[in-house]
Backbone as a printed PyTorch tensor [residue, N CA C, xyz], in Angstrom:
tensor([[[  8.2000, -13.5420,  10.2260],
         [  6.8790, -14.1550,  10.2360],
         [  7.0070, -15.6600,  10.0580]],

        [[  6.3120, -16.4260,  10.8720],
         [  6.3880, -17.8810,  10.7880],
         [  5.5140, -18.3900,   9.6570]],

        [[  5.7310, -19.6590,   9.2950],
         [  4.9340, -20.2670,   8.2340],
         [  3.4600, -20.2760,   8.6170]],

        [[  3.1960, -20.5290,   9.8980],
         [  1.8140, -20.5440,  10.3650],
         [  1.1620, -19.1890,  10.2080]],

        [[  1.8890, -18.1160,  10.5820],
         [  1.3550, -16.7780,  10.4570],
         [  1.0910, -16.4460,   8.9940]],

        [[  2.0110, -16.8590,   8.1420],
         [  1.8750, -16.5680,   6.7250],
         [  0.6510, -17.2700,   6.1380]],

        [[  0.4020, -18.4990,   6.5680],
         [ -0.7450, -19.2310,   6.0420],
         [ -2.0540, -18.5720,   6.4730]],

        [[ -2.0740, -18.0360,   7.6940],
         [ -3.2560, -17.3180,   8.1620],
         [ -3.4530, -16.0660,   7.3160]],

        [[ -2.3560, -15.3540,   7.0620],
         [ -2.4120, -14.1580,   6.2250],
         [ -3.0190, -14.4890,   4.8590]],

        [[ -2.5590, -15.5780,   4.2410],
         [ -3.0530, -15.9580,   2.9290],
         [ -4.5180, -16.3770,   3.0030]],

        [[ -4.8890, -17.0180,   4.0970],
         [ -6.2670, -17.4920,   4.2410],
         [ -7.2260, -16.3140,   4.3770]],

        [[ -6.8130, -15.3070,   5.1620],
         [ -7.6570, -14.1210,   5.2950],
         [ -7.7880, -13.4420,   3.9400]],

        [[ -6.6950, -13.3910,   3.1970],
         [ -6.7520, -12.9450,   1.8170],
         [ -6.6700, -11.4550,   1.5790]],

        [[ -6.4440, -10.6230,   2.6130],
         [ -6.4010,  -9.2000,   2.3440],
         [ -5.0600,  -8.7950,   1.7480]],

        [[ -5.0750,  -7.6880,   1.0200],
         [ -3.8750,  -7.1320,   0.3930],
         [ -3.1870,  -8.1550,  -0.4960]],

        [[ -3.9720,  -9.0190,  -1.1240],
         [ -3.4350, -10.0730,  -1.9950],
         [ -2.4310, -10.9690,  -1.2710]],

        [[ -2.6360, -11.1340,   0.0360],
         [ -1.7740, -12.0210,   0.8030],
         [ -0.4530, -11.4160,   1.2210]],

        [[ -0.2060, -10.1520,   0.8630],
         [  1.0510,  -9.4930,   1.2440],
         [  0.9470,  -9.0470,   2.6980]],

        [[  1.9030,  -9.4350,   3.5510],
         [  1.8270,  -9.0650,   4.9700],
         [  1.7580,  -7.5530,   5.1730]],

        [[  0.9540,  -7.1490,   6.1480],
         [  0.8340,  -5.7290,   6.5040],
         [  1.8490,  -5.4320,   7.5980]],

        [[  2.9700,  -4.8220,   7.2330],
         [  3.9680,  -4.4820,   8.2480],
         [  3.6760,  -3.0830,   8.7870]],

        [[  4.4740,  -2.6560,   9.7640],
         [  4.2100,  -1.3750,  10.4270],
         [  4.3080,  -0.2040,   9.4530]],

        [[  5.2880,  -0.2480,   8.5640],
         [  5.4720,   0.8410,   7.6070],
         [  4.2520,   0.9870,   6.6950]],

        [[  3.7410,  -0.1500,   6.2170],
         [  2.5670,  -0.1370,   5.3450],
         [  1.3500,   0.3770,   6.1220]],

        [[  1.2260,  -0.0720,   7.3700],
         [  0.0910,   0.3370,   8.2090],
         [  0.0830,   1.8470,   8.4060]],

        [[  1.2330,   2.4100,   8.7570],
         [  1.3320,   3.8420,   9.0170],
         [  1.0070,   4.6450,   7.7630]],

        [[  1.5250,   4.1900,   6.6380],
         [  1.3640,   4.9280,   5.3840],
         [ -0.0410,   4.8340,   4.8090]],

        [[ -0.6740,   3.6720,   4.9300],
         [ -1.9100,   3.4350,   4.1960],
         [ -3.1740,   3.2550,   5.0410]],

        [[ -3.0150,   2.9400,   6.3210],
         [ -4.1820,   2.5560,   7.1160],
         [ -4.4430,   3.4720,   8.3140]],

        [[ -3.4140,   3.8250,   9.0470],
         [ -3.5780,   4.5870,  10.2970],
         [ -4.3840,   5.8690,  10.0740]],

        [[ -5.4810,   6.0050,  10.8380],
         [ -6.2900,   7.2170,  10.7870],
         [ -7.2710,   7.2870,   9.6450]],

        [[ -7.2360,   6.3160,   8.7330],
         [ -8.1320,   6.3550,   7.5760],
         [ -9.5270,   5.8350,   7.9530]],

        [[-10.5040,   6.2120,   7.1390],
         [-11.8680,   5.7400,   7.3570],
         [-11.9890,   4.3030,   6.8950]],

        [[-12.8090,   3.5180,   7.5830],
         [-12.9150,   2.0890,   7.2870],
         [-13.3210,   1.7880,   5.8470]],

        [[-14.1900,   2.5980,   5.2770],
         [-14.6130,   2.3480,   3.8960],
         [-13.4400,   2.4640,   2.9350]],

        [[-12.5330,   3.4040,   3.2080],
         [-11.3480,   3.5600,   2.3670],
         [-10.3780,   2.3970,   2.5610]],

        [[-10.2550,   1.9390,   3.8110],
         [ -9.3550,   0.8130,   4.0890],
         [ -9.8920,  -0.4640,   3.4430]],

        [[-11.2030,  -0.6350,   3.4660],
         [-11.8160,  -1.8190,   2.8590],
         [-11.4990,  -1.8900,   1.3700]],

        [[-11.5760,  -0.7570,   0.6900],
         [-11.2660,  -0.7030,  -0.7400],
         [ -9.7900,  -0.9960,  -0.9700]],

        [[ -8.9500,  -0.4670,  -0.0920],
         [ -7.5120,  -0.6870,  -0.2230],
         [ -7.1470,  -2.1610,  -0.0780]],

        [[ -7.7100,  -2.8230,   0.9290],
         [ -7.3280,  -4.2000,   1.2140],
         [ -8.0390,  -5.2150,   0.3240]],

        [[ -9.2690,  -4.8940,  -0.0840],
         [-10.0500,  -5.8320,  -0.9020],
         [-10.6080,  -5.1110,  -2.1370]],

        [[ -9.7480,  -4.6380,  -3.0250],
         [-10.2290,  -3.8620,  -4.1750],
         [-11.1790,  -4.6420,  -5.0830]],

        [[-11.0860,  -5.9610,  -5.0570],
         [-11.9250,  -6.7810,  -5.9380],
         [-13.1290,  -7.3960,  -5.2200]],

        [[-13.2630,  -7.1130,  -3.9370],
         [-14.3770,  -7.6930,  -3.1730],
         [-14.7230,  -6.7490,  -2.0240]],

        [[-15.3440,  -5.6220,  -2.3570],
         [-15.6290,  -4.5790,  -1.3660],
         [-16.5090,  -5.0780,  -0.2180]],

        [[-17.5810,  -5.8450,  -0.4920],
         [-18.3950,  -6.3430,   0.6300],
         [-17.5680,  -7.1510,   1.6250]],

        [[-16.6410,  -7.9540,   1.1210],
         [-15.7770,  -8.7280,   2.0230],
         [-14.8820,  -7.7930,   2.8310]],

        [[-14.4000,  -6.7310,   2.1800],
         [-13.5770,  -5.7580,   2.8810],
         [-14.3300,  -5.0680,   3.9960]],

        [[-15.5810,  -4.7030,   3.7280],
         [-16.4100,  -4.0450,   4.7420],
         [-16.6650,  -4.9880,   5.9130]],

        [[-16.9440,  -6.2480,   5.6130],
         [-17.1650,  -7.2420,   6.6820],
         [-15.9000,  -7.4140,   7.5160]],

        [[-14.7470,  -7.4520,   6.8510],
         [-13.4710,  -7.5800,   7.5550],
         [-13.2680,  -6.4200,   8.5150]],

        [[-13.5900,  -5.1870,   8.0710],
         [-13.4280,  -4.0130,   8.9170],
         [-14.4000,  -4.0470,  10.0890]],

        [[-15.6170,  -4.5310,   9.8630],
         [-16.5850,  -4.6520,  10.9600],
         [-16.0840,  -5.6160,  12.0230]],

        [[-15.5050,  -6.7330,  11.5720],
         [-14.9500,  -7.7100,  12.5140],
         [-13.7720,  -7.1120,  13.2900]],

        [[-12.9500,  -6.3300,  12.5750],
         [-11.8020,  -5.6840,  13.2280],
         [-12.2650,  -4.7290,  14.3210]],

        [[-13.3070,  -3.9460,  14.0270],
         [-13.7930,  -2.9730,  15.0070],
         [-14.4280,  -3.6640,  16.2120]],

        [[-15.0930,  -4.7790,  15.9750],
         [-15.6760,  -5.5360,  17.0900],
         [-14.5690,  -6.0580,  18.0020]],

        [[-13.4730,  -6.5080,  17.3980],
         [-12.3300,  -6.9810,  18.1890],
         [-11.7180,  -5.8280,  18.9780]],

        [[-11.6200,  -4.6530,  18.3480],
         [-11.0790,  -3.4850,  19.0390],
         [-11.9160,  -3.1570,  20.2730]],

        [[-13.2340,  -3.1870,  20.1250],
         [-14.1040,  -2.8500,  21.2550],
         [-13.9250,  -3.8280,  22.4140]],

        [[-13.7360,  -5.0950,  22.0830],
         [-13.5000,  -6.0920,  23.1390],
         [-12.1950,  -5.7910,  23.8770]],

        [[-11.1610,  -5.4540,  23.1240],
         [ -9.8600,  -5.1590,  23.7330],
         [ -9.9060,  -3.8500,  24.5190]],

        [[-10.6100,  -2.8530,  23.9820],
         [-10.6840,  -1.5470,  24.6420],
         [-11.4100,  -1.6360,  25.9850]],

        [[-12.3830,  -2.5060,  26.0650],
         [-13.1050,  -2.6860,  27.3220],
         [-12.1780,  -3.1690,  28.4220]],

        [[-11.1660,  -3.9670,  28.0270],
         [-10.2230,  -4.5080,  28.9990],
         [ -9.1270,  -3.5130,  29.3550]],

        [[ -8.6780,  -2.7450,  28.3500],
         [ -7.5280,  -1.8770,  28.6030],
         [ -7.4990,  -0.7170,  27.6140]],

        [[ -7.7900,   0.4770,  28.0880],
         [ -7.7130,   1.6750,  27.2580],
         [ -7.1550,   2.8150,  28.1110]],

        [[ -5.8410,   2.8090,  28.3380],
         [ -5.2430,   3.8450,  29.1890],
         [ -5.2390,   5.1970,  28.4970]],

        [[ -5.4400,   6.2840,  29.2500],
         [ -5.4040,   7.6240,  28.6460],
         [ -3.9740,   8.0110,  28.2910]],

        [[ -3.8310,   8.8610,  27.3050],
         [ -2.5100,   9.4070,  26.9830],
         [ -2.0390,  10.2310,  28.1690]],

        [[ -0.7930,  10.1230,  28.4850],
         [ -0.2130,  10.8370,  29.6270],
         [ -0.5150,  12.3350,  29.5320]],

        [[ -1.0720,  12.8880,  30.6000],
         [ -1.3750,  14.3160,  30.6390],
         [ -2.7370,  14.6870,  30.0820]],

        [[ -3.5320,  13.6980,  29.6560],
         [ -4.8340,  13.9830,  29.0480],
         [ -5.7200,  14.8130,  29.9760]],

        [[ -5.8220,  14.4160,  31.2410],
         [ -6.7580,  15.0940,  32.1420],
         [ -6.2270,  16.4530,  32.5970]],

        [[ -4.9330,  16.6410,  32.4970],
         [ -4.3520,  17.9630,  32.7500],
         [ -4.8000,  18.9280,  31.6470]],

        [[ -4.8150,  18.4310,  30.4150],
         [ -5.2550,  19.2640,  29.2920],
         [ -6.7570,  19.5190,  29.3430]],

        [[ -7.5470,  18.4970,  29.6530],
         [ -8.9950,  18.7040,  29.7120],
         [ -9.3700,  19.7020,  30.8140]],

        [[ -8.6190,  19.6890,  31.9110],
         [ -8.8700,  20.6690,  32.9790],
         [ -8.5460,  22.0820,  32.5070]],

        [[ -7.4360,  22.2220,  31.7650],
         [ -7.0560,  23.5260,  31.2170],
         [ -8.1770,  24.0490,  30.3260]],

        [[ -8.7240,  23.1860,  29.5100],
         [ -9.8140,  23.5650,  28.6020],
         [-11.0750,  23.9000,  29.3890]],

        [[-11.3900,  23.0670,  30.3620],
         [-12.5700,  23.2930,  31.2040],
         [-12.4770,  24.6180,  31.9510]],

        [[-11.3240,  24.8800,  32.5370],
         [-11.1260,  26.0900,  33.3310],
         [-11.3590,  27.3630,  32.5210]],

        [[-11.1500,  27.2760,  31.2070],
         [-11.2980,  28.4490,  30.3450],
         [-12.6320,  28.4660,  29.6040]],

        [[-13.4560,  27.4660,  29.8640],
         [-14.7860,  27.4250,  29.2650],
         [-14.7810,  27.3160,  27.7530]],

        [[-13.7720,  26.6480,  27.2130],
         [-13.6620,  26.5300,  25.7630],
         [-14.6110,  25.4720,  25.2110]],

        [[-15.0920,  25.6900,  24.0050],
         [-15.9170,  24.6930,  23.3270],
         [-15.0040,  23.5890,  22.8000]],

        [[-15.5420,  22.3730,  22.6920],
         [-14.7050,  21.2670,  22.2160],
         [-15.5210,  20.2010,  21.5020]],

        [[-14.8580,  19.6030,  20.5200],
         [-15.4840,  18.5480,  19.7330],
         [-14.5280,  17.3810,  19.6010]],

        [[-15.0770,  16.1910,  19.5980],
         [-14.3130,  14.9940,  19.2540],
         [-14.5630,  14.7440,  17.7740]],

        [[-13.4890,  14.7470,  17.0000],
         [-13.6000,  14.5630,  15.5520],
         [-12.8280,  13.2970,  15.1930]],

        [[-13.5310,  12.2790,  14.7200],
         [-12.8900,  10.9820,  14.5400],
         [-13.4110,  10.2410,  13.3150]],

        [[-12.5500,   9.4180,  12.7460],
         [-12.9540,   8.5240,  11.6580],
         [-13.4540,   7.1880,  12.2000]],

        [[-13.4110,   7.0100,  13.4990],
         [-13.8450,   5.7460,  14.1000],
         [-15.3530,   5.5560,  13.9280]],

        [[-15.8130,   4.3080,  13.8460],
         [-17.2640,   4.0530,  13.8160],
         [-17.9080,   4.5590,  15.1090]],

        [[-19.1860,   4.8820,  15.0480],
         [-19.8890,   5.4550,  16.2040],
         [-19.7660,   4.5950,  17.4690]],

        [[-19.9490,   3.2510,  17.3960],
         [-19.8200,   2.4450,  18.6230],
         [-18.4320,   2.5530,  19.2560]],

        [[-17.3930,   2.6220,  18.4190],
         [-16.0210,   2.7520,  18.9340],
         [-15.8200,   4.1090,  19.5920]],

        [[-16.2770,   5.1620,  18.9180],
         [-16.1210,   6.5100,  19.4550],
         [-16.8260,   6.6360,  20.8030]],

        [[-18.0430,   6.1420,  20.8730],
         [-18.8070,   6.2180,  22.1270],
         [-18.1340,   5.4220,  23.2290]],

        [[-17.5990,   4.2460,  22.8860],
         [-16.9240,   3.4160,  23.8800],
         [-15.6850,   4.1060,  24.4190]],

        [[-14.8470,   4.6350,  23.5250],
         [-13.6020,   5.2740,  23.9500],
         [-13.8710,   6.5000,  24.8080]],

        [[-14.8200,   7.3230,  24.3840],
         [-15.1440,   8.5330,  25.1320],
         [-15.6700,   8.1800,  26.5250]],

        [[-16.5270,   7.1860,  26.5870],
         [-17.0800,   6.7600,  27.8730],
         [-16.0070,   6.1300,  28.7590]],

        [[-15.2000,   5.2630,  28.1710],
         [-14.1610,   4.5580,  28.9250],
         [-13.1500,   5.5320,  29.5280]],

        [[-12.8720,   6.6190,  28.8210],
         [-11.9090,   7.6140,  29.3010],
         [-12.5560,   8.6660,  30.2030]],

        [[-13.8590,   8.5240,  30.4550],
         [-14.5490,   9.4590,  31.3400],
         [-14.7700,  10.8300,  30.7350]],

        [[-14.9170,  10.8890,  29.4010],
         [-15.0450,  12.1740,  28.7190],
         [-16.4380,  12.4030,  28.1330]],

        [[-17.4020,  11.6220,  28.5970],
         [-18.7490,  11.7030,  28.0390],
         [-19.3510,  13.0910,  28.2060]],

        [[-19.0740,  13.7300,  29.3230],
         [-19.6240,  15.0660,  29.5640],
         [-18.6610,  16.1750,  29.1530]],

        [[-17.5090,  15.7980,  28.6440],
         [-16.4990,  16.8010,  28.2850],
         [-16.7690,  17.4080,  26.9180]],

        [[-17.0610,  16.5630,  25.9220],
         [-17.2300,  17.0600,  24.5620],
         [-18.6320,  17.6270,  24.3440]],

        [[-18.6810,  18.7790,  23.6620],
         [-19.9640,  19.3830,  23.3080],
         [-20.6080,  18.6380,  22.1510]],

        [[-19.7880,  18.0570,  21.2910],
         [-20.3030,  17.3630,  20.1110],
         [-19.2800,  16.3340,  19.6540]],

        [[-19.7710,  15.2680,  19.0280],
         [-18.8990,  14.2590,  18.4270],
         [-19.1880,  14.2450,  16.9280]],

        [[-18.1660,  14.4890,  16.1310],
         [-18.2920,  14.4890,  14.6740],
         [-17.5990,  13.2510,  14.1220]],

        [[-18.3340,  12.4340,  13.4030],
         [-17.7850,  11.2230,  12.8080],
         [-17.4700,  11.4550,  11.3330]],

        [[-16.4540,  10.7510,  10.8540],
         [-16.1370,  10.8310,   9.4350],
         [-17.3220,  10.4320,   8.5770]],

        [[-18.0930,   9.4770,   9.0620],
         [-19.2640,   8.9950,   8.3240],
         [-20.4030,  10.0110,   8.3080]],

        [[-20.3130,  11.0610,   9.1600],
         [-21.3200,  12.1200,   9.1580],
         [-21.1100,  13.0890,   8.0050]],

        [[-19.9450,  12.9960,   7.3710],
         [-19.5450,  13.9880,   6.3800],
         [-19.4670,  13.3750,   4.9820]],

        [[-19.4700,  14.2410,   4.0010],
         [-19.3390,  13.7610,   2.6170],
         [-17.9980,  13.0650,   2.4270]],

        [[-16.9570,  13.6250,   3.0600],
         [-15.6270,  13.0260,   2.9940],
         [-15.0390,  12.9840,   4.4020]],

        [[-14.4200,  11.8610,   4.7440],
         [-13.7880,  11.7170,   6.0540],
         [-12.3540,  12.2540,   6.0010]],

        [[-11.6560,  12.2340,   7.1350],
         [-10.2390,  12.5720,   7.1200],
         [ -9.5270,  11.6240,   6.1440]],

        [[ -8.5410,  12.0840,   5.3990],
         [ -7.7310,  13.2990,   5.5640],
         [ -8.3130,  14.5720,   4.9650]],

        [[ -9.5400,  14.5060,   4.4700],
         [-10.1770,  15.7290,   3.9760],
         [-10.6080,  16.5950,   5.1600]],

        [[-10.7490,  17.9020,   4.9480],
         [-11.0630,  18.8040,   6.0750],
         [-12.5190,  18.7720,   6.5270]],

        [[-13.3810,  18.0850,   5.7770],
         [-14.8270,  18.1410,   6.0250],
         [-15.2280,  17.9300,   7.4950]],

        [[-14.6990,  16.9000,   8.1860],
         [-15.1230,  16.7030,   9.5870],
         [-14.7850,  17.8850,  10.4920]],

        [[-13.6230,  18.5030,  10.2710],
         [-13.2520,  19.6470,  11.1080],
         [-14.0550,  20.8860,  10.7350]],

        [[-14.3480,  21.0450,   9.4560],
         [-15.1840,  22.1730,   9.0420],
         [-16.5880,  22.0310,   9.6170]],

        [[-17.0810,  20.7990,   9.6740],
         [-18.4020,  20.5520,  10.2710],
         [-18.3800,  20.8680,  11.7630]],

        [[-17.2800,  20.5170,  12.4380],
         [-17.1550,  20.8040,  13.8680],
         [-17.1790,  22.3100,  14.1200]],

        [[-16.4760,  23.0760,  13.2790],
         [-16.4810,  24.5350,  13.4140],
         [-17.8930,  25.0870,  13.2490]],

        [[-18.6100,  24.5230,  12.2750],
         [-19.9730,  24.9790,  12.0120],
         [-20.9070,  24.6660,  13.1800]],

        [[-20.8190,  23.4480,  13.7020],
         [-21.7080,  23.0480,  14.8010],
         [-21.3990,  23.8320,  16.0700]],

        [[-20.1160,  24.0290,  16.3580],
         [-19.7190,  24.7550,  17.5660],
         [-19.8780,  26.2650,  17.4120]],

        [[-20.0270,  26.7130,  16.1610],
         [-20.1340,  28.1390,  15.8500],
         [-18.9100,  28.9010,  16.3460]],

        [[-17.7500,  28.4050,  15.9270],
         [-16.4780,  29.0420,  16.2850],
         [-15.6580,  29.2800,  15.0180]],

        [[-14.6880,  30.1530,  15.1400],
         [-13.8100,  30.4700,  14.0180],
         [-12.5820,  29.5740,  14.0490]],

        [[-12.0910,  29.2180,  12.8730],
         [-10.8630,  28.4150,  12.8000],
         [ -9.6670,  29.1850,  13.3620]],

        [[ -9.8000,  30.5100,  13.4310],
         [ -8.7150,  31.3440,  13.9520],
         [ -8.6230,  31.3010,  15.4730]],

        [[ -9.5940,  30.6810,  16.1350],
         [ -9.5900,  30.6030,  17.5910],
         [ -9.7090,  29.1560,  18.0590]],

        [[ -9.0810,  28.2540,  17.3330],
         [ -9.1500,  26.8300,  17.6780],
         [ -7.7760,  26.1880,  17.5500]],

        [[ -7.6560,  24.9970,  18.1090],
         [ -6.4970,  24.1650,  17.8000],
         [ -6.9300,  22.7050,  17.8330]],

        [[ -6.1810,  21.8810,  17.1360],
         [ -6.5190,  20.4750,  16.9450],
         [ -5.4090,  19.6040,  17.5110]],

        [[ -5.7770,  18.4880,  18.1290],
         [ -4.8020,  17.4850,  18.5760],
         [ -5.0300,  16.2100,  17.7680]],

        [[ -3.9860,  15.7150,  17.1200],
         [ -4.1140,  14.5480,  16.2530],
         [ -2.8760,  13.6510,  16.3760]],

        [[ -3.0780,  12.3280,  16.1850],
         [ -1.9430,  11.4090,  16.2840],
         [ -1.7020,  10.6200,  14.9980]],

        [[ -2.3630,  11.0000,  13.9000],
         [ -2.1590,  10.2990,  12.6350],
         [ -1.9190,  11.2980,  11.5120]],

        [[ -1.2840,  10.8390,  10.4550],
         [ -1.0510,  11.6810,   9.2820],
         [ -2.3800,  12.1430,   8.7040]],

        [[ -3.3210,  11.2180,   8.6220],
         [ -4.6450,  11.5240,   8.0880],
         [ -5.3190,  12.6420,   8.8850]],

        [[ -5.2710,  12.5470,  10.1990],
         [ -5.8960,  13.5510,  11.0510],
         [ -5.2150,  14.9010,  10.9720]],

        [[ -3.8750,  14.8900,  10.9720],
         [ -3.1290,  16.1450,  10.8740],
         [ -3.4320,  16.8410,   9.5520]],

        [[ -3.4420,  16.0810,   8.4700],
         [ -3.7480,  16.6610,   7.1610],
         [ -5.1330,  17.2890,   7.1460]],

        [[ -6.0950,  16.6400,   7.8020],
         [ -7.4600,  17.1680,   7.8500],
         [ -7.5100,  18.5030,   8.5820]],

        [[ -6.8350,  18.5780,   9.7360],
         [ -6.8190,  19.8160,  10.5020],
         [ -6.1140,  20.9390,   9.7700]],

        [[ -4.9800,  20.6230,   9.1480],
         [ -4.2190,  21.6220,   8.3870],
         [ -5.0510,  22.1190,   7.2070]],

        [[ -5.7060,  21.1870,   6.5050],
         [ -6.5240,  21.5630,   5.3480],
         [ -7.7110,  22.4300,   5.7600]],

        [[ -8.1670,  22.2720,   7.0120],
         [ -9.2820,  23.0880,   7.5230],
         [ -8.8020,  24.4560,   7.9970]],

        [[ -7.4870,  24.6670,   7.9660],
         [ -6.9290,  25.9690,   8.3120],
         [ -6.6750,  26.1930,   9.7800]],

        [[ -6.5360,  25.1140,  10.5440],
         [ -6.3420,  25.2380,  11.9840],
         [ -4.9340,  24.7990,  12.3920]],

        [[ -4.3730,  25.3810,  13.4650],
         [ -3.1090,  24.8770,  13.9870],
         [ -3.3050,  23.4830,  14.5660]],

        [[ -2.3640,  22.6010,  14.2920],
         [ -2.5070,  21.2060,  14.7020],
         [ -1.3450,  20.7790,  15.5940]],

        [[ -1.6980,  20.2330,  16.7490],
         [ -0.7290,  19.6380,  17.6570],
         [ -0.6480,  18.1500,  17.3160]],

        [[  0.4900,  17.7100,  16.8290],
         [  0.6630,  16.3100,  16.4720],
         [  1.2430,  15.5210,  17.6240]],

        [[  0.6930,  14.3410,  17.8810],
         [  1.1600,  13.4760,  18.9640],
         [  1.9180,  12.2850,  18.3890]],

        [[  3.0960,  12.0340,  18.9260],
         [  3.9140,  10.9140,  18.4400],
         [  3.6540,   9.6520,  19.2520]],

        [[  2.4490,   9.5280,  19.7990],
         [  2.1170,   8.3660,  20.6280],
         [  1.8960,   7.1090,  19.8050]],

        [[  1.6470,   7.2630,  18.4920],
         [  1.3000,   6.1050,  17.6830],
         [  2.1280,   5.9860,  16.4060]],

        [[  2.5990,   7.1170,  15.8920],
         [  3.3310,   7.1270,  14.6240],
         [  4.6580,   7.8610,  14.7700]],

        [[  5.6540,   7.4990,  13.9710],
         [  6.9770,   8.1330,  14.0640],
         [  6.9320,   9.6220,  13.7490]],

        [[  7.7960,  10.3660,  14.4090],
         [  7.8730,  11.8130,  14.2190],
         [  8.1160,  12.1750,  12.7570]],

        [[  9.0220,  11.4450,  12.1070],
         [  9.3710,  11.7580,  10.7190],
         [  8.1670,  11.6370,   9.7880]],

        [[  7.3030,  10.6730,  10.0530],
         [  6.1140,  10.4690,   9.2280],
         [  5.0960,  11.5800,   9.4780]],

        [[  4.8680,  11.9200,  10.7380],
         [  3.8920,  12.9530,  11.0720],
         [  4.3140,  14.3240,  10.5530]],

        [[  5.6250,  14.5970,  10.5360],
         [  6.1110,  15.8980,  10.0740],
         [  5.7620,  16.1480,   8.6160]],

        [[  5.6140,  15.0920,   7.8470],
         [  5.2590,  15.2300,   6.4380],
         [  3.8730,  15.8580,   6.2620]],

        [[  3.0410,  15.7620,   7.2980],
         [  1.6920,  16.3300,   7.2390],
         [  1.6500,  17.7800,   7.7080]],

        [[  2.7970,  18.3340,   8.1170],
         [  2.9340,  19.7480,   8.5060],
         [  2.1440,  20.1760,   9.7430]],

        [[  2.2890,  19.4660,  10.8720],
         [  1.6530,  19.9500,  12.1090],
         [  2.3360,  21.2270,  12.5820]],

        [[  1.6450,  21.9920,  13.4160],
         [  2.2310,  23.2190,  13.9630],
         [  3.3670,  22.8780,  14.9210]],

        [[  3.1010,  21.9200,  15.8190],
         [  4.1380,  21.3940,  16.7150],
         [  3.9160,  19.8920,  16.8740]],

        [[  4.9620,  19.1980,  17.2980],
         [  4.8630,  17.7750,  17.6130],
         [  5.2030,  17.5850,  19.0780]],

        [[  4.3930,  16.7740,  19.7770],
         [  4.6430,  16.4960,  21.1880],
         [  4.5980,  14.9880,  21.4180]],

        [[  5.2320,  14.5470,  22.5060],
         [  5.2450,  13.1110,  22.7830],
         [  3.9990,  12.6680,  23.5460]],

        [[  3.4210,  13.5760,  24.3440],
         [  2.1570,  13.3200,  25.0530],
         [  1.6690,  14.6620,  25.5870]],

        [[  0.5800,  14.6630,  26.3390],
         [ -0.0090,  15.9220,  26.7920],
         [  0.7150,  16.5340,  27.9910]],

        [[  1.7900,  15.9200,  28.4440],
         [  2.6220,  16.5300,  29.4820],
         [  3.8760,  17.1590,  28.8900]],

        [[  4.0300,  17.0840,  27.5860],
         [  5.2140,  17.6140,  26.9140],
         [  5.3410,  19.1140,  27.1810]],

        [[  6.5000,  19.5820,  27.6530],
         [  6.6940,  21.0120,  27.9330],
         [  6.4070,  21.9090,  26.7280]],

        [[  6.6240,  21.4030,  25.5120],
         [  6.3670,  22.2190,  24.3160],
         [  4.8940,  22.6120,  24.2170]],

        [[  4.0130,  21.7000,  24.6040],
         [  2.5820,  21.9980,  24.5770],
         [  2.2450,  23.0810,  25.5830]],

        [[  2.7740,  22.9510,  26.7970],
         [  2.4050,  23.8830,  27.8570],
         [  3.0460,  25.2490,  27.6690]],

        [[  4.1840,  25.2910,  26.9950],
         [  4.7620,  26.5880,  26.6290],
         [  3.8470,  27.2970,  25.6320]],

        [[  3.3160,  26.5330,  24.6780],
         [  2.4160,  27.1090,  23.6730],
         [  1.1090,  27.5790,  24.3150]],

        [[  0.5740,  26.7990,  25.2540],
         [ -0.6720,  27.1730,  25.9170],
         [ -0.4710,  28.3860,  26.8320]],

        [[  0.6830,  28.4500,  27.4560],
         [  0.9940,  29.6130,  28.3030],
         [  1.0710,  30.8730,  27.4490]],

        [[  1.6800,  30.7400,  26.2750],
         [  1.7670,  31.8790,  25.3520],
         [  0.3700,  32.2880,  24.8950]],

        [[ -0.4820,  31.3010,  24.6720],
         [ -1.8620,  31.5740,  24.2670],
         [ -2.6060,  32.3190,  25.3680]],

        [[ -2.4050,  31.9120,  26.6090],
         [ -3.0300,  32.5980,  27.7400],
         [ -2.5900,  34.0590,  27.8060]],

        [[ -1.3080,  34.3010,  27.5530],
         [ -0.7730,  35.6700,  27.5960],
         [ -1.4230,  36.5290,  26.5230]],

        [[ -1.5850,  35.9310,  25.3320],
         [ -2.1960,  36.6790,  24.2290],
         [ -3.6470,  37.0290,  24.5320]],

        [[ -4.3670,  36.0700,  25.1150],
         [ -5.7640,  36.2930,  25.4660],
         [ -5.8750,  37.3800,  26.5280]],

        [[ -4.9820,  37.2870,  27.5340],
         [ -4.9830,  38.2900,  28.5850],
         [ -4.6610,  39.6770,  28.0640]],

        [[ -3.6970,  39.7480,  27.1490],
         [ -3.3100,  41.0310,  26.5560],
         [ -4.4400,  41.6060,  25.7320]],

        [[ -5.1480,  40.7250,  25.0250],
         [ -6.2660,  41.1640,  24.1790],
         [ -7.3910,  41.7400,  25.0310]],

        [[ -7.6720,  41.0850,  26.1710],
         [ -8.7340,  41.5700,  27.0620],
         [ -8.3640,  42.8980,  27.6770]],

        [[ -7.0800,  43.0700,  28.0240],
         [ -6.6200,  44.3240,  28.6140],
         [ -6.7440,  45.4720,  27.6380]],

        [[ -6.3850,  45.1980,  26.3750],
         [ -6.4650,  46.2220,  25.3310],
         [ -7.9040,  46.6350,  25.0820]],

        [[ -8.8170,  45.6420,  25.1590],
         [-10.2330,  45.9430,  24.9300],
         [-10.7870,  46.8100,  26.0470]]])
């Protein structure tokens, strides 16, 4: 870090001026709700922390408008889900404007039956509340669902809700995500491990229908 960068860090004043490196970000910030991050970074000045997070999200929206590529294989997975008529929810800790922007930008506005925000619940991820709310709204059983998550916070929420979780290593290291106990880890939605699992799921469903 250059002297100039360090002076900017000190001027912003978050985390008592201690630089936020990738390790700290992954452990303490990635996937967390903004209100929790605000308390973490500005424990002595919560209003300033909230304002900082609002500014960060506004910057994200500007950047996302310019460039928000889908994860490799995303539309292959959405087609698989569509073809089987499965119910689906977007469950996110992102603020509502961010969630709406990302869903629209990726062309998924008509894909999700419902969007559940962390702020809609008493507790956001890593608590299970958002996923439990999604199960309630969709009127489905946790025994017939699966979750896709790319953060420790999200994986922990899905696991705590009692659902199998597919962890994506698109944003965080495999070793870190494994600590949250996902069912499987994949590199993206084209990963053969995912499609082997979905093929096995199709076989089970087919066998169940035949038995009935």
